N, C-alpha and C positions, 0 to 999 in steps of 0.2 A: 113794449109798443103794442098797440092794438092792430088788428088786421086792416082797419081803415087807415091808420097812420102809415103802416107798411106800404099799402097801395099808393098812398099820396106821395111818399118819398121815392118809390120806385118809378112812378109816372114822371117825376122830375128827372130822375137819372136817365130814363129812356128818351125824354125830350132833349137832354144834353147830348146823348150818344148819337142821335140822328145827325147832329151837326158835322160829324166826322165822315159821313158817307161820301164816297168818291175820293177820299184823300188818304185813307189809312190801309188800303189793301197791301198785302194779302191778309192783314189782321182784321178782326171784327171792329166795328165802330162802337166801342163800349163807353158808357157813361157811369160815373161813380159819384155818389153823394155821401158825405160823412155827417151824421147827425148826432148831436149830444144835447140832452136836456131840451129836446124839441126845437133845436136851432141848428142850422147848417153851419158847420165849421170848416168844411172843405168840399170842393167839387172839382171834377176833372173829366176830360174827354180824351180818348186816344189821340195822340198827336199825329200830325201829317207824317206819312211814311210808316206809321204803326208803332213808333217809339217816341217818348215813353208812354207806358200804358196809363189808362185813366186813373187807376188806383194810385199809382206813383205820383201823379200830378195832384190828386186830391189830398194825399197825405202830406205832400210838401206844403200845400197851402194851409193845411190845418196845423202843422207843427205839433206842439205838445198837447193841443186841444183834441187830438185824435185819441188820446188815452181815455178809455171808457166809452168811446163812441160806437155807434152802429154804422156799418158801411152798407150802403145800397149799391150793388153792382149789377149791371144788366146782363152779365154772363159770368159763369163760374171763374173766379180768379185763377190765373195760370199757376202751375205747380212745377214747371220745368225751368232749368237754367238755359237761357238763350243769350241774346245780346245784353239782357239785364237779368237780375235775380228774380225768382218767382214772386208774383204779386201776393200770393197767399203768405209767403214768408215775410214780406214787407208789412202786411196788415198785422200779423202776429207781433212783430218787433215794435210796431207803433203803439201797441196796447189796445187795439180795437177789441171789443168784447163780444160783438155780435155782427154777423155778416148775413145779409139777406140777398138772395139771387132769384131769378125766375127759372133757371134751368142749368143743367150741367153742360159743359163744353164738349161737343162730340170729337174735338181734336184728340187723336190718340195719345198725345203728349200730356193731356189734361184728364179728360174723361172721368171725372169724379175724384181725381187725386188732389185737386185744390181744396174741395170740400173736406176731404179726409184729413189733409194736412192741418186745416184750421181746427177741426174737431179734436184731433189728437193733442193740439196745443191748448185745449180748453175753451176755444172760441165757440159760442153758440152759432149754429148754422141753420138758417130757415130758407128753404127753397120752394119754388112754385108760385111765387108772387108775380102776378101779371104775366104769366107764362105765354099766353096767346099773343099779347102785344109784343113781347120780346121776340117771339118766333117770327113775327112779321118784320120787326126792325132788323133782325139779323138774318133775314131770309137768304140773302146772297151768300153770306159766309157759310150758312148751314148747308145750302145746296152744294157749295164747293166741297165741303167736308163729307157730305153724304153721297153725292152723285158725281163729284169730280168736275162740275161745271158751274159757271156763274149764273146768277139770276139774269134773265133777258127781258128787257122792256122794249117793245116794238112801238115806234112812233109813226103815225100816219097823219099827214096834213093834206086834206082833200077838199074838193068842192062839195056842195051839198049832194051831188049825185055820184060821189065816190071817185072822182078823177083827180090825178096829180099834175096834169099838164094838158095843154091843148094838143090837137093832132100834130101840130108842128113842133111840139116839145117846149113851148113857152110855159113857164111855171112861176116866174117871179113877178108879183107875189100873189099867191092864192089867198093866204091868210094875212092878217094885218100886223103892224109893228108890235102890238101888245102880246099877241100869240107867239111871235118869233122871239120876243124877250123871254117868255116863259120857257121856250125850248132851251134857251141858253142856261136857264136855271136848272132844268132837268139834266142837261149835259153835266153840269157841275156836281150833281148829286150821284153821278155814276163814275166808275173807275175808267170806263172807256166808251168811245163812240164808234160804232161799227157801220160800215157801208160796203156794198158790193163794188166790184171793179167797174161795172157799167156806170153806176152813179158817180164814181170818182172821175171817170173820163168825161162823162156828159156835163156834169155840173162844176167840175174843178173846184170843189169846196175846200174851206180851211178846217172845218169841224172843230173849231176852238170855241171857248167861252168868251164872249165879248160883251161889253157894255155893263158888266156887273162888278167891275173892279176886282176880278178874280186873280189872285196870285198863283193859283194852282190850275193846271190844265189837265183834262183827261187824256189818256192815251188815244191816239187816232188809229183805228184798225181798218184796213181794207182787205176784204176777202176776194181774192182773184187767183184762179189756178195758175196763171202765167205772170203774176205780179204786174198786171196790166194797169199801171198808173201813169198819168202823163209825166214824162221825164223832166219837163220844165214847168210843171204846174205848181199850184199853191202848196200842195202837200210836199212835193219834192223840195221846194225852195225853203220850207220851214222845218224840214225833218231834223235839222241839227239843233233846233230851238224847242220844239214841242215833240214829244215822243210819237213816232210813227212806226206801226207794226204792219208788215205785209204777210198775210197768211196765204200760202200758195200750195200748189199740189206737190205731193211727195214722190211722184214718179220721175224717173230719169228724163231729163230734157224739158220738164215743166218750166223751169227757170234757168236759162243759159247762165253759165259761169260769169260771163261779162256783165249780164244784167244784175246778178247777185252782188258782184263786186261794186258796181256803180251805186246801188242802193245802200250797201254797207258803208261806202265812202261818204255818202250823204248823211249818214247817221241813223238810217232806218234799221229795224230789226226784222229779219226774215224768219218765219215760223212755218215749217212744213205741216201739211194736213192731208189725211187720206182723201182720195178721189172716189166719188160715188159711181154707181153703174151708168149714170147719164153723162158722165164726163165732167161734172161740176164737183166742187168741193163737197164732201160729206158734211151735212149740217151737224150731226152728233160729234163727228171728229173735230169740226171747227170749234164748237163750244168746249170740248174736252181739251183742246190745245190751249184755249184761252184760260181755262181753269188751271191747267198745269203751269201756266205762266204767272199765276197768282191772282188773276182778276176774279172779283166776286160780284160785280154789278156792271152789266153791259147795256148800253142804250143804242138800239139799232134804228138807223134812219133810212133804211132801204138799200137798194131799190126793190122793185116788185118781185124779181126772181129770187133774191135772197130772202125776202120776207116770206114768200110762199114756201121755200124749202124749209125754213125754220118752223112754220106752222105745220107743214106736212109731217115733220119729225116730232111734233108735240113738244117743242122746246121754248115756246113763248109763254112767259109767266104773266106778263102784264101788257096791255095795249093802251097807249095814250093816243087818243084821236083829237085832232084839231079840225073842226069843220067850219068852212066859210059859206056864207049865203050867196054863192055864185054857182051857176049851172054851166057845165062845159059840154054836155051832150055825149051821145054814144061814141062819137069820133074821138073824144078825149082819151088820154092814156089812163088805164086803170091803175089803182093803187097796188094791186097784187097780181103776180103772175099766175099761171094756171095751177090749180090745186088737184086736178084730176079726179074730181068728185063725181060719183055715179048716183049717190043717194044723199038726201038731206041729213040723215043721221050720221054721215061720215064727216060732216063739216065741223071744223074747230069751233067750240063754243066757249064764251066767256060771260061772266056775270058783271053787271054794272057796279062800279065802286064809287062813283061820284061824277057830278056834272057841274060845270062852272062857266059862266060867261066871261070871256076874255076880250075886252074891247068889243068889236062887232062880231066876234067869232065865238064858237062854243068849244070848250075842252071837256072831253069825256074820258073817264078811266074805266078800264075793264080788267078783271082778274080771272085767271084760269079757274075753271070749275074743277075742284079737286075731288 
């Protein structure tokens, strides 16, 4: 294969893998394409829940046509025995003669061992193809492996002058139906949707994906030191049907035993988190707890205090803004809580990654300046 052909087939594998985002945690959303005589004979994406892996699905589709084929896999094939045998072993057994990947898997159970297993069996291994694109695709998984936390996307839906509600708290709806539909699509591409306790109490949200025919729902996460969620609200009533996690303070008395039992009976999962000096949940500890629970991609929808704490801790990887052509004035409620900035050079900065008109509104994406 030529470098151009390798890039072409790897791009296809990456486009397939993205489809698994939000559904496969704690595993990476891998894509695999099997090519023989310049023809695709099998393709696969990591299945919901993380099993089976993309390589297994592609090999099953290809059958005997896999013998003599090249496998394009968006991450190093696994080399360890888990719920299923190693994918490197399956590729060898199927007679694949060449494996192309963009990078090694930083998971300590793999970390080059998959490539080594293939090479020892006589399979040609070529790595580094579209490495930058794969790094972006697997960013959440890689952050969890390297830093112990998931990728965090912060969503802000505001008026043109940066307000999220009027002075009286009215906010439905600042943006239009098309923008709200796009938000549901973004929820679906993440493992979890995160809000603060104040937002959960004020808005009584469902935080589910609606209107897209989604069979899969993200985990709903509420960060509240005292598990302060409406006891008879939408989240409580649906806790037995759609996963609900309450991240709360880890100090004695933060969550009374009776409260913990009630939420447990409803089907919610309670996760302790360190409390910071200001008496609120520690932002770094919050994301660390979510990473330890297996999440790789988290979509934060506010409120202002939670968003500010995450920005202050330099934990926001992407910002997605939806801006409406409406003005609410200085008396309106700001999108962010206080950041405590004394100088402009202390302000969190992001670089533009794309702008799109969504109905009458604008969606703009920003990425952390690395």
